[in-house]
Each structure stands twice: as structure tokens, then as C-alpha cells.
C-alpha positions in Angstrom: 226.4 -117.8 140.6 226.4 -114.1 141.0 223.6 -111.6 140.0 225.6 -109.9 137.4 226.6 -113.4 135.7 222.9 -114.4 135.5 221.9 -111.0 133.9 224.8 -111.4 131.5 223.8 -115.0 130.6 220.0 -114.0 130.4 220.8 -110.9 128.3 222.8 -113.1 125.8 219.9 -115.6 125.4 217.4 -113.0 124.6 219.6 -111.6 122.0 220.2 -115.0 120.6 216.2 -115.4 120.5 215.9 -112.1 118.8 218.4 -113.0 116.3 216.8 -116.2 115.3 213.6 -114.3 115.1 215.0 -111.8 112.7 216.4 -114.5 110.4 212.8 -116.1 110.1 211.2 -112.7 109.3 213.9 -111.8 106.9 213.9 -114.9 104.7 212.2 -114.1 101.4 208.8 -115.5 101.8 207.8 -115.1 105.5 205.1 -117.1 107.3 202.9 -114.1 107.0 203.1 -114.3 103.2 202.5 -118.0 103.3 199.3 -119.3 101.9 197.0 -120.6 104.6 194.5 -123.4 104.3 191.6 -120.8 104.8 193.0 -118.9 101.8 193.2 -121.9 99.7 189.6 -123.1 100.6 188.4 -119.5 99.6 190.1 -119.8 96.3 188.5 -123.4 95.7 185.1 -121.9 96.8 185.4 -119.2 94.2 187.3 -120.9 91.4 186.4 -124.6 91.5 184.4 -125.6 88.2 182.7 -128.4 89.7 181.1 -126.1 92.3 180.4 -123.5 89.8 178.9 -126.1 87.6 176.6 -127.3 90.4 175.5 -123.7 91.1 174.4 -123.3 87.5 172.6 -126.5 87.9 171.0 -125.2 91.1 169.6 -122.1 89.1 168.3 -124.2 86.3 166.2 -126.0 88.9 164.9 -122.6 90.0 163.1 -122.2 86.9 160.8 -125.3 87.5 158.9 -123.0 90.0 157.8 -120.4 87.5 157.2 -123.1 84.9 154.7 -124.7 87.5 153.2 -121.4 88.4 152.5 -120.6 84.8 149.6 -123.1 85.1 147.6 -120.4 87.2 148.2 -117.7 84.5 146.2 -117.2 81.2 147.4 -118.1 78.0 147.0 -115.8 74.9 147.5 -116.9 71.3 147.2 -115.1 67.9 146.9 -116.6 64.6 146.8 -115.4 61.0 145.6 -117.1 57.9 145.7 -116.0 54.2 145.4 -117.7 50.8 143.9 -117.9 47.4 140.3 -119.4 46.9 138.0 -120.1 44.1 134.3 -120.2 44.8 131.2 -120.9 42.7 127.7 -120.6 44.1 124.3 -121.3 42.8 121.3 -119.4 44.5 117.8 -118.9 43.3 118.8 -120.2 39.8 121.8 -117.9 39.5 125.4 -118.9 39.3 128.0 -116.7 41.0 131.8 -117.6 40.7 134.9 -115.8 41.3 138.4 -115.7 42.9 138.9 -114.5 46.5 141.9 -113.6 48.8 140.4 -114.6 52.2 142.4 -113.5 55.2 141.6 -114.3 58.9 143.0 -112.9 62.2 142.2 -114.6 65.4 143.1 -113.8 69.0 142.3 -116.5 71.5 142.7 -116.1 75.4 142.4 -119.1 78.0 142.3 -119.2 81.5 142.4 -122.3 83.6 139.7 -122.6 86.4 140.3 -126.1 87.7 142.8 -128.6 86.5 142.6 -131.3 89.1 145.2 -129.5 91.5 147.7 -130.3 88.8 149.1 -126.6 88.9 149.2 -126.5 92.8 150.9 -129.8 93.2 153.2 -129.2 90.5 154.3 -126.0 92.1 154.7 -127.8 95.5 157.0 -130.5 93.7 159.0 -127.8 92.1 159.5 -126.1 95.3 160.9 -129.3 97.0 163.1 -129.9 94.0 164.6 -126.3 94.5 165.2 -127.2 98.4 166.7 -130.5 97.4 169.0 -128.8 94.9 170.2 -126.3 97.3 171.1 -129.1 99.7 172.9 -130.9 96.6 174.8 -127.7 96.2 175.7 -127.6 100.0 176.9 -131.3 99.5 179.1 -130.4 96.5 180.4 -127.5 98.4 181.4 -129.8 101.2 183.0 -132.4 98.8 185.0 -129.6 97.1 186.3 -127.9 100.3 187.3 -131.5 101.6 189.2 -132.2 98.5 190.9 -128.9 98.8 191.8 -129.7 102.2 193.0 -133.1 101.2 195.0 -131.6 98.4 196.5 -129.0 100.6 197.8 -131.3 103.2 198.9 -133.8 100.4 201.3 -131.1 99.2 202.5 -130.3 102.7 203.1 -134.0 103.3 204.8 -134.6 99.9 207.3 -131.6 100.7 208.0 -132.9 104.2 208.6 -136.5 102.9 210.9 -135.2 100.2 212.7 -133.2 102.7 213.1 -136.4 104.8 214.3 -138.5 101.8 216.8 -135.7 100.9 218.1 -135.6 104.6 218.4 -139.5 104.4 220.2 -139.4 101.2 222.7 -136.8 102.5 223.2 -138.9 105.8 223.8 -142.1 103.9 226.2 -140.3 101.6 228.1 -139.3 104.5 227.9 -143.0 106.0 229.3 -144.2 102.5 232.2 -141.7 102.6 233.0 -142.9 106.3 232.8 -146.4 105.1 235.0 -146.0 102.2 237.6 -144.1 104.5 237.6 -147.2 106.9 237.8 -149.5 104.0 240.9 -147.8 102.8 242.7 -148.2 106.1 241.5 -151.8 106.3 239.0 -151.4 109.1 235.9 -152.7 107.2 235.4 -155.1 104.2 234.4 -154.3 100.7 231.0 -155.9 101.7 230.5 -152.9 104.1 231.1 -150.5 101.2 228.7 -152.3 98.8 225.9 -152.3 101.5 226.4 -148.6 102.0 226.4 -148.0 98.3 223.2 -149.9 97.8 221.4 -147.8 100.4 222.6 -144.8 98.8 221.2 -146.0 95.5 217.8 -146.8 97.0 217.9 -143.4 98.9 218.5 -141.7 95.3 215.4 -143.7 94.2 213.3 -142.8 97.1 214.1 -139.0 96.4 212.9 -139.5 92.9 209.8 -141.0 93.9 209.2 -138.3 96.6 209.7 -135.7 93.6 207.2 -137.4 91.5 204.7 -137.7 94.4 205.1 -133.8 95.0 204.6 -133.0 91.2 201.4 -135.1 91.4 200.2 -133.5 94.5 200.9 -130.1 93.2 198.8 -131.0 90.1 195.9 -132.0 92.0 196.1 -128.8 94.0 196.0 -126.9 91.0 192.9 -128.8 89.8 191.1 -128.5 92.8 191.8 -125.1 94.2 192.4 -123.4 90.9 195.8 -121.9 91.7 199.5 -123.0 91.9 200.7 -124.0 95.3 203.0 -121.6 96.8 204.6 -121.7 100.4 202.0 -123.4 102.5 201.4 -122.6 106.1 200.3 -125.0 108.8 196.7 -125.4 108.9 194.5 -124.3 111.9 192.7 -126.9 113.8 189.0 -127.4 113.5 188.8 -129.9 116.1 186.7 -127.7 118.4 183.9 -127.8 115.9 183.6 -131.4 116.2 181.2 -132.9 118.9 182.9 -134.7 121.8 181.6 -138.2 121.1 181.0 -140.5 118.0 177.4 -140.7 119.1 177.0 -136.9 118.8 178.7 -136.9 115.6 176.4 -139.5 114.1 173.3 -137.7 115.4 174.6 -134.3 114.0 175.3 -136.0 110.5 171.9 -137.8 110.4 170.2 -134.5 111.3 172.3 -132.0 109.4 174.2 -133.7 106.3 173.1 -132.3 103.0 172.9 -135.7 101.4 170.4 -136.7 103.9 168.4 -133.6 103.7 168.3 -133.7 99.9 167.0 -137.1 100.0 164.3 -136.1 102.3 163.3 -133.2 100.0 163.2 -135.8 97.1 160.6 -137.8 99.1 158.3 -134.7 99.4 158.9 -133.9 95.7 158.0 -137.5 94.8 154.9 -137.4 97.0 153.6 -134.2 95.1 154.5 -135.8 91.9 152.0 -138.6 92.9 149.2 -136.2 93.1 150.1 -134.6 89.9 149.8 -138.0 88.2 146.3 -138.4 90.0 145.2 -135.1 88.6 144.9 -136.7 85.2 141.9 -138.5 86.4 140.0 -135.2 87.4 137.9 -133.0 85.2 139.3 -129.7 83.7 137.3 -126.4 83.6 138.6 -123.4 81.7 137.1 -120.2 80.3 138.0 -119.2 76.7 137.6 -115.9 74.8 138.1 -115.5 71.1 137.9 -112.5 68.8 138.1 -113.0 65.0 138.2 -110.9 62.0 137.8 -112.2 58.3 138.4 -110.3 55.1 136.8 -111.8 51.9 135.5 -114.8 53.6 133.2 -115.6 50.7 131.6 -114.0 47.5 128.6 -112.8 49.5 130.5 -110.9 52.2 133.5 -108.7 52.1 134.5 -109.0 55.7 133.1 -110.3 59.2 133.8 -109.8 62.9 133.1 -112.2 65.7 133.9 -112.6 69.6 133.0 -115.4 71.7 133.3 -116.5 75.4 132.9 -120.1 76.1 133.0 -122.3 79.3 134.7 -125.6 78.6 134.4 -128.7 80.8 136.5 -131.8 79.9 135.9 -135.1 82.0 138.3 -137.9 81.3 136.7 -141.4 81.4 139.2 -143.4 79.7 142.7 -142.5 78.1 144.0 -145.9 77.0 145.3 -146.7 80.6 148.4 -144.3 80.4 147.1 -142.3 83.3 147.0 -145.3 85.4 150.3 -146.4 84.6 151.8 -143.1 85.3 150.3 -143.1 88.8 151.7 -146.4 89.6 155.0 -145.5 88.5 155.1 -142.2 90.5 154.2 -144.4 93.5 157.1 -146.6 93.1 159.3 -143.8 92.5 158.1 -142.3 95.8 158.8 -145.6 97.5 162.4 -145.6 96.0 163.2 -142.0 97.3 162.1 -143.1 100.9 164.5 -146.0 100.6 167.2 -143.8 99.4 166.9 -141.6 102.6 167.8 -144.8 104.7 170.8 -145.6 102.2 172.1 -141.9 102.8 171.5 -142.2 106.6 173.5 -145.6 106.6 176.1 -144.0 104.6 176.7 -141.1 106.8 176.6 -143.2 109.9 179.3 -145.5 108.5 181.4 -142.4 107.4 181.0 -140.9 110.8 182.3 -143.8 112.8 185.1 -144.4 110.1 186.2 -140.8 110.3 186.0 -140.8 114.1 188.2 -143.9 114.3 190.8 -142.4 111.8 191.0 -139.2 113.9 191.6 -141.1 117.0 194.0 -143.5 115.5 195.9 -140.5 114.0 196.3 -139.0 117.5 197.6 -142.3 118.9 199.9 -142.6 115.8 201.2 -139.1 116.3 202.2 -139.8 120.0 203.9 -143.0 119.0 205.5 -141.7 116.0 207.1 -138.8 118.3 208.3 -141.4 120.7 209.9 -143.4 117.9 211.4 -140.5 116.3 213.1 -139.4 119.6 214.2 -143.0 120.4 215.5 -143.8 116.8 217.3 -140.6 117.0 219.1 -141.5 120.1 219.6 -145.2 118.9 221.2 -143.7 115.6 223.7 -141.6 117.6 224.6 -144.5 119.7 225.0 -146.9 116.9 227.2 -144.5 115.2 229.4 -144.2 118.2 229.6 -147.9 118.7 230.6 -148.3 115.0 233.5 -145.9 115.1 235.0 -148.1 117.9 234.2 -151.3 115.9 231.3 -152.6 118.3 228.6 -152.3 115.6 228.5 -153.3 111.8 227.9 -150.9 108.9 224.6 -152.7 108.4 223.4 -151.7 112.0 224.1 -147.9 111.1 222.2 -148.3 107.9 219.3 -150.1 109.5 219.3 -147.5 112.4 219.2 -144.6 109.7 216.3 -146.3 108.0 214.4 -146.6 111.1 214.6 -143.0 111.9 213.7 -142.1 108.3 210.6 -144.3 108.6 209.5 -142.9 112.0 209.8 -139.5 110.8 207.8 -140.3 107.6 205.2 -142.1 109.8 205.1 -138.8 112.0 204.5 -136.7 108.8 201.7 -139.0 107.6 199.8 -139.2 110.9 199.7 -135.4 111.1 198.5 -135.3 107.7 195.7 -137.8 108.4 194.6 -136.0 111.7 194.0 -132.8 109.8 192.0 -134.6 107.2 190.0 -136.7 109.5 189.1 -133.7 111.3 187.9 -131.8 108.5 186.0 -135.1 107.2 184.1 -135.0 110.5 183.3 -131.3 110.1 181.8 -132.2 106.8 179.8 -135.2 108.1 178.1 -132.9 110.7 177.2 -130.5 107.8 179.5 -127.6 108.8 182.2 -127.6 106.1 181.1 -124.5 104.4 182.3 -120.9 104.0 180.0 -119.5 106.6 181.0 -122.0 109.2 184.6 -121.8 108.4 184.6 -118.1 108.5 186.1 -117.9 105.0 187.1 -114.6 103.6 185.0 -114.8 100.4 181.8 -113.7 99.0 179.3 -116.2 99.8 176.9 -117.3 97.2 173.4 -117.4 98.1 171.0 -119.6 95.8 168.1 -117.8 97.3 168.8 -114.8 95.5 168.4 -116.0 92.1 165.2 -118.0 93.3 163.6 -114.7 94.2 164.6 -113.2 91.1 162.8 -115.7 88.8 160.1 -117.1 90.9 157.3 -114.6 89.9 158.7 -113.7 86.7 155.9 -113.6 83.8 157.9 -113.1 80.8 161.7 -112.6 79.6 164.3 -114.6 78.1 167.5 -113.0 79.7 168.8 -114.6 83.0 169.2 -112.3 86.1 172.9 -111.9 85.2 172.0 -110.8 81.7 172.9 -113.8 79.6 
């Protein structure tokens, strides 16, 4: 081949490639305009009501710390009383009576000096609950994002399967037309036509079923992500984030999974709750100051003023046994939380092994399905050629078409399963969050609200103005 000929052919190949590229980029919604999985996850992170509800719950738990810290602070009460009173007094043989309008104004301030370490342990208990609530929020975030990944991939799978079923129906309709043509010239029997008609009818049902599955998948997508699915792009791989062995996945999951960490904080909170209960057996010491002003307290005085400061010590000896029952109950709850740590660890371990197996199986299934698709395509072409020369029956052609469709469907399902399994493993190791995934969204920081309310002494408005 001459150099000029090769240049001409290569030039035509390049132009053909540019032509295909221009068609792809010029088709209405381009790949750059398609919604990516990261964009869908960002939308779910911002819009999902389950996640937003959990954030509100976490903020509510933050308020337990200032509630506990209030035990260190003084209390101030004011009271006012007024009424109508009749008095009759006899002194030194004289009787004095009359009506009065007694009025009293009392201001009382109390400061705890020692409460059996109840306030200190209640504060530590509340702080552990706050940290546990943050881990619960992380777990909810991971669950929502994994649900979003599943919903996203289910829509892609449903679209692909619908397209496959439509292609299968079109192919079977072509086979039916060819079979009828051959029947008209006496090459096949009525049975062959009936078989082709039956396959077309089944293909029509499969298309209808695929449409219903796509509608359901779109509804779940809207529920989880908060927007209607548009043109969806292929997801990026997160497999580089996954450790290289199942043992490392298990180890990372046991160390970092938010459910495990939340249960560990629950153990610490329960331990401090035992100490809070034991504080009921300790003495209490407080100082109290009181100022009072009375008007018309009696017939003999028009007004009086008083002020007092007292030191009060209360020592509990026996309170009916309720304090002992409360302590025993707190200890049993502490034991329960320690057992729940082991339960969560076992759950994470089992989920890690299961997801690892699913990921490995999907990889093998993809390879097998790709080989099956290639083989089924060649087989279908060969069977069709042999059918045209009378060496194959109509049933052979229909079966070959069914096998090709099944192989393609298996490939689509395996690709979907691989993505979902990979994201499941990322969640198990505790990294399925907006920061680790690099989502372009404003990240919610629960520590901000905590710092805003922790040392608050007064005020009924929340930091966001409610």
C-alpha cells in the first residue's frame, strides 16, 4: 500500500471519528449536562427529610449539656402574695380588731455547693450523649447516601433493562414477520408462526413490566434524593477507597463505623448515669439567701422587712428504697449497652464479609456476562443463517434471541450490583460521607450548634432564630 493511500484512509478515519463526536455532543442533553451520581448524592445530602430530621434530633440532644450545667448555677425565685384578712387581738385587757390587706414580696436565691457529684456526672453523661448523637447522625447520613446510590443505580438499571426488552421485542417482531413470510410460501408450519407470536406477546409483557419497574425506581429516586431523575451519567468508581482485603475492611469497619462508635459512647453515658443515680445517696449542701418585704402583716405593724442567709445540709437516710432500685436499674442498662457494642460489631463484621463477597461475585459475573453476550450474539447470528437455509427451526432462533437478552440483562444487573457493593463497603468502613466523597455541597457541622448553646444561661430562641 502506498504512503498516499494510507494517508487518505487515515484521514477518512479521523474525520469519521470527529463526525461521531459531533453527533454525540450535539444531541440535546449531552453527557456534560447529564446528572452525575455525585450531584445526586449532594442533592440527597441537602434535601433528604430523614437526614434533616436526624440533624434536628442531634441539635435537641445538644441541649442536654446546658440542662446539666444548670446544676452549677444559682437559682432565683420571686413570689408575691396578697389577700384580705380579718384579725382580732386581745392584749392587756384590750380587744383590737380590724380588716387588713396583707401583701408580701419575697426574693429567694439558692446556690448549690455540693450535690453528691450529680451535676458533674450529669454533664459528662450529656456530653457522651452528644457525641453518640453525632455518630448516629453519621450513620443516618451513610444510610441515606447509600440509599441514594441504590436508587440512582436502580434507575440506570431499569432504563437499560427497558431498552433491552424493547430491542428484544423489535427483534422478535422481525422474526415473526420473517416466519409469516416463510409460512406464506410453505417453508414453515403454522406451529412456527404460533411460537413466534407467543414470544412476541411475552416480549410485550416484559416491556410493560420493565416500564412499571422504571416508574417505581423513579419514584424511589424522587423520595430519597428529592428531585426527579433526569439524564443520568455513569457513576465514578469508589473501589480505590476500599481496603485491599476483607480482613482490612472488617478491621476498618470495627474501628470507624458510626454505629459501633455510637454504641461505645452509649456505654460511657450509661456509666455516668450509674454515678448520677448513686449521687442520691450523698448529702446535699447549699446556701440560700432570702429578702422579704411585708405590708400590713398585722394590726400592730404596718410593714416589715427582713433578709436572711442560711446554709442548708440535707443528709438522706432512707427514701423508701427508690434510690437503690434506680441504681440497680442504671447498672443493668449499663450492661445492656456493653452488650449492644458487641451486637453492632458482629453486625458490621457480617455486613463487611457479605458486601465483600457481593463485590467479588459481581466482578466475576461481569466477566462471565460479557463472554456470554459475545457468545450469544455470535450464536444468534449463526442460528439465523442456518434457519434461513432450513437447518434450524423457529424455536432455535427464538431461544437464541432469549439467551442473548438474558445475557445482556445479567450484565446490566452485575454492573449495578458492583457499584452498590462498592459503596456499601465504603459505608462499612465509615467513609460514605460528604467530605470523604468530595461532594460539592455545604457540609453540616453539628459542633457549630453545640458551641452556640453549651454555655447559654438564658434565652428561648434557637440559634437559627426559631
